[in-house]
C-alpha positions in Angstrom: -27.2 10.1 50.2 -24.9 7.1 50.2 -27.5 5.2 47.7 -27.6 8.2 45.7 -23.4 8.5 45.4 -23.6 4.4 44.5 -26.0 5.0 41.7 -24.1 8.1 40.6 -20.8 6.2 40.5 -22.6 3.2 38.6 -23.8 5.7 35.9 -20.7 7.4 35.1 -18.9 3.6 35.3 -21.4 2.8 32.5 -20.6 5.9 30.7 -16.8 5.1 30.4 -17.7 2.1 29.2 -19.4 3.5 26.6 -17.2 5.6 25.3 -14.6 3.1 24.8 -17.2 0.8 23.5 -16.6 -1.1 20.0 -18.3 0.3 17.1 -20.2 -1.5 14.3 -19.9 0.1 11.1 -22.7 0.3 8.3 -23.4 1.8 4.8 -25.1 4.9 6.8 -21.9 6.1 8.4 -20.3 6.7 4.9 -20.7 9.9 2.4 -23.5 9.6 -0.2 -23.5 12.0 -3.3 -23.3 15.8 -2.9 -20.7 15.3 -0.4 -17.1 16.6 -0.3 -14.2 15.9 1.8 -11.5 17.7 2.5 -8.0 15.9 3.8 -5.0 16.9 5.3 -2.3 14.8 3.8 1.6 14.2 5.2 4.2 12.7 2.7 7.0 12.8 4.5 5.1 11.2 8.3 8.9 10.3 9.4 8.9 8.0 12.3 5.2 7.5 12.7 3.8 3.7 12.8 -0.2 2.5 12.2 0.4 1.2 16.1 -0.9 -2.2 17.8 -3.5 -4.4 17.3 -6.5 -5.2 19.5 -8.7 -4.3 21.6 -9.5 -0.8 23.2 -6.4 0.8 22.0 -5.9 4.6 21.9 -4.4 6.2 18.8 -2.8 9.8 18.8 -1.7 10.9 15.6 -1.7 14.6 16.1 2.3 14.9 15.3 1.7 14.8 11.5 1.8 17.5 9.6 -0.5 18.9 6.7 1.6 19.8 3.4 -1.2 19.6 0.7 -5.0 19.5 0.8 -6.7 17.1 -1.5 -10.4 17.6 -1.9 -12.4 14.5 -2.7 -16.1 14.8 -4.2 -18.8 12.5 -4.5 -21.8 12.9 -7.2 -23.6 11.4 -9.5 -21.8 9.3 -11.6 -24.1 9.8 -14.6 -22.4 12.8 -15.0 -18.5 11.8 -15.3 -16.8 11.0 -18.3 -17.0 7.4 -19.3 -20.5 6.5 -17.3 -22.3 4.2 -20.1 -19.1 1.6 -19.0 -20.0 1.4 -15.0 -24.1 1.0 -15.6 -23.8 -0.5 -11.6 -22.0 2.7 -9.8 -24.2 5.0 -8.0 -21.5 7.0 -6.6 -19.1 8.9 -8.6 -15.6 10.0 -6.9 -13.3 12.5 -8.1 -9.6 14.3 -6.4 -8.9 17.3 -6.9 -4.8 16.3 -6.8 -5.8 14.2 -9.7 -7.0 15.7 -13.1 -8.6 13.8 -15.7 -9.2 10.8 -13.5 -13.2 9.6 -12.6 -13.7 6.6 -10.2 -17.0 5.0 -10.1 -18.4 3.3 -7.1 -20.9 1.4 -5.3 -22.0 1.9 -2.0 -25.1 -0.4 -0.8 -25.9 -2.3 2.5 -23.4 -4.8 1.6 -20.3 -2.7 1.4 -18.2 -0.1 -0.4 -17.0 -0.8 -3.2 -15.1 0.5 -6.6 -16.8 0.1 -9.8 -13.9 1.0 -12.4 -12.3 4.0 -13.4 -11.8 6.5 -16.4 -9.0 8.2 -17.5 -7.5 9.7 -20.5 -4.4 7.8 -22.5 -3.0 9.5 -24.8 -5.8 12.3 -25.2 -8.1 9.4 -25.6 -11.1 8.9 -22.7 -10.5 5.2 -21.7 -12.3 3.2 -18.9 -10.6 1.0 -16.6 -13.0 -2.0 -15.1 -11.2 -2.7 -12.3 -13.3 -3.5 -9.4 -12.4 -3.8 -5.9 -13.6 -3.9 -2.6 -13.0 -1.0 -0.3 -14.8 -2.3 2.9 -17.7 -4.2 3.8 -20.9 -3.8 6.2 -21.4 -4.3 8.7 -17.9 -4.3 9.9 -16.5 -4.8 13.3 -13.3 -6.1 14.9 -12.5 -9.6 13.7 -14.2 -8.8 10.2 -12.3 -10.3 7.5 -12.7 -10.7 3.5 -10.6 -11.4 0.5 -11.1 -10.6 -3.1 -8.8 -11.7 -6.5 -9.4 -10.4 -9.9 -7.6 -10.5 -13.0 -8.2 -8.9 -16.4 -7.1 -6.3 -19.3 -6.8 -2.7 -17.7 -6.6 -1.1 -20.9 -5.0 -1.5 -24.6 -3.8 1.5 -26.6 -2.6 1.7 -30.5 0.8 2.1 -31.6 1.2 1.6 -35.0 5.1 1.8 -35.1 8.0 0.0 -35.0 6.6 -3.2 -36.1 4.0 -2.9 -33.0 0.2 -2.8 -33.8 -1.0 -2.2 -30.2 -0.1 -2.5 -26.7 -2.0 -3.5 -23.2 -1.9 -3.8 -19.9 -3.4 -7.0 -18.0 -3.5 -7.2 -13.8 -3.6 -10.0 -11.4 -4.8 -8.4 -8.1 -5.0 -10.3 -4.7 -6.4 -8.3 -1.5 -6.7 -9.2 1.9 -8.5 -7.2 4.5 -8.7 -7.4 8.5 -10.3 -4.9 10.8 -7.5 -6.0 13.7 -8.3 -3.2 16.3 -10.5 -0.7 17.5 -9.9 2.2 20.0 -10.4 5.8 20.2 -8.2 7.9 17.8 -7.4 11.2 17.5 -6.2 13.9 14.7 -6.1 17.6 14.7 -9.9 17.2 13.4 -10.7 15.1 16.3 -11.2 12.1 18.8 -13.4 9.3 17.4 -14.1 6.1 18.4 -13.0 3.7 15.6 -12.4 0.3 14.2 -8.8 0.5 12.2 -8.6 -1.5 9.0 -5.7 -3.1 7.5 -6.0 -3.8 3.9 -2.9 -5.9 2.1 -2.8 -5.9 -1.6 -0.6 -7.5 -3.8 -0.9 -6.5 -7.7 1.0 -8.1 -10.9 0.6 -6.2 -13.9 2.1 -7.2 -17.5 2.7 -5.3 -20.6 1.8 -7.0 -23.8 2.6 -6.2 -27.6 0.6 -7.3 -30.6 2.9 -8.2 -33.3 2.1 -9.9 -36.5 -1.7 -10.7 -35.1 0.1 -12.8 -31.8 0.2 -10.8 -28.6 3.4 -11.5 -26.3 4.8 -10.1 -23.1 6.9 -6.6 -24.3 10.6 -8.0 -24.3 13.4 -6.6 -22.0 15.1 -4.0 -24.9 11.6 -2.2 -25.9 10.5 -2.3 -22.8 13.3 -0.8 -21.2 13.2 2.1 -24.7 9.6 3.3 -23.6 10.3 3.1 -19.3 8.3 0.1 -18.5 8.7 -3.2 -16.9 7.6 -6.2 -18.5 6.4 -7.5 -15.5 5.7 -5.3 -12.2 5.0 -6.5 -9.1 4.0 -4.3 -6.4 2.6 -4.7 -2.5 0.2 -1.7 -0.9 -0.9 -1.9 2.7 -3.1 0.1 4.0 -4.7 1.3 7.3 -7.9 3.5 7.4 -9.1 4.5 10.9 -13.2 4.4 10.8 -15.7 5.7 13.1 -19.9 5.7 13.1 -19.6 9.5 14.5 -22.0 11.2 12.4 -19.5 14.2 11.9 -16.7 12.3 9.7 -18.6 9.7 6.9 -15.1 8.8 5.6 -12.1 7.5 7.4 -11.0 9.8 9.8 -7.3 8.8 9.0 -5.8 6.5 6.5 -2.1 5.7 6.0 0.2 3.7 2.9 2.9 1.9 4.8 5.6 -0.6 3.6 6.1 -4.0 4.7 8.8 -3.2 7.5 6.0 -0.6 8.7 7.5 2.3 7.1 4.6 4.6 6.7 5.1 6.6 3.5 2.0 9.5 3.2 -0.8 9.7 6.0 -3.9 11.9 4.9 -6.6 12.6 7.6 -9.9 14.5 7.5 -9.6 18.1 7.7 -13.1 18.8 8.8 -16.5 17.6 8.4 -17.9 16.7 4.8 -19.8 19.8 3.3 -23.2 19.0 1.1 -23.7 20.4 -1.8 -21.8 20.2 -5.5 -18.5 20.9 -5.2 -15.9 22.2 -8.2 -15.5 19.6 -11.2 -12.8 18.6 -13.4 -13.4 17.7 -17.3 -11.1 17.2 -19.8 -9.9 20.8 -22.0 -12.8 19.7 -24.4 -15.7 21.5 -22.0 -16.2 24.6 -19.7 -18.1 24.2 -16.4 -19.5 27.1 -15.1 -20.1 28.4 -12.6 -17.4 26.2 -11.0 -17.8 25.5 -8.1 -21.6 25.5 -8.4 -23.9 24.7 -5.7 -27.0 23.7 -7.6 -26.9 24.1 -11.0 -24.0 23.4 -13.5 -23.7 24.2 -17.3 -21.5 22.3 -19.6 -20.2 24.1 -22.7 -18.1 22.5 -25.2 -15.0 24.1 -27.1 -15.4 21.7 -30.2 -16.7 23.2 -33.0 
């Protein structure tokens, strides 16, 4: 009997270790085409913090308040506006909280990447070729990466006030560090997870074309149209990822300031659903039925 009790104790001990063991995230743990993720969002989270870094952490974020719900829909990118500008994308993303915006993603065995985005500017469909790395695979505590990018975000025709056109360029620097692992708890459940911290800085510059020459917009003109000639921004994001098949997306995500103040919290409301979710398109099209499951029909409103 004593031997059996010792064996049982050893088995339970192994189970406890397995519960708290660090996970390794790879591409099979991420959503695919056809999935839809509901996210609860708290835009005034109060005194919550992202917590400490390190191994074997316990995070409890059940105190956040759902103030709105967003639905993220992952679809075949070829059906989205501007798809021809992003041929390397294999997954499209739309957000119910962002009309007239379509993101193009590339998910492969090395990571999940943003290839670019299509938006409407002054009623014109405009590609934004701004790439970004969301996470690399495999990821575990200690996984890091750096990326930099610079280029033109978009350009528009002005044709008045002596200004021919305007454009916005961006310089971007991003650093990601998986700095912790442990169990994270939200209203969705408790999950073994790794925490990814992403630190990103951007410098956006507005240029105008006058008399055939591009120059940074002058402060007076910038003040009239409500832009900064040069705009600096810092974005800090903490994401908790899990290998649990019930998730397939960050369990919870927080945007926070350099001083630690959290501005926004979004977390999974439930497991992703599989099927074609509601599509948002420009007013030049009708889509029916909406939402759809298997077949969707596009009809143009343009004569």
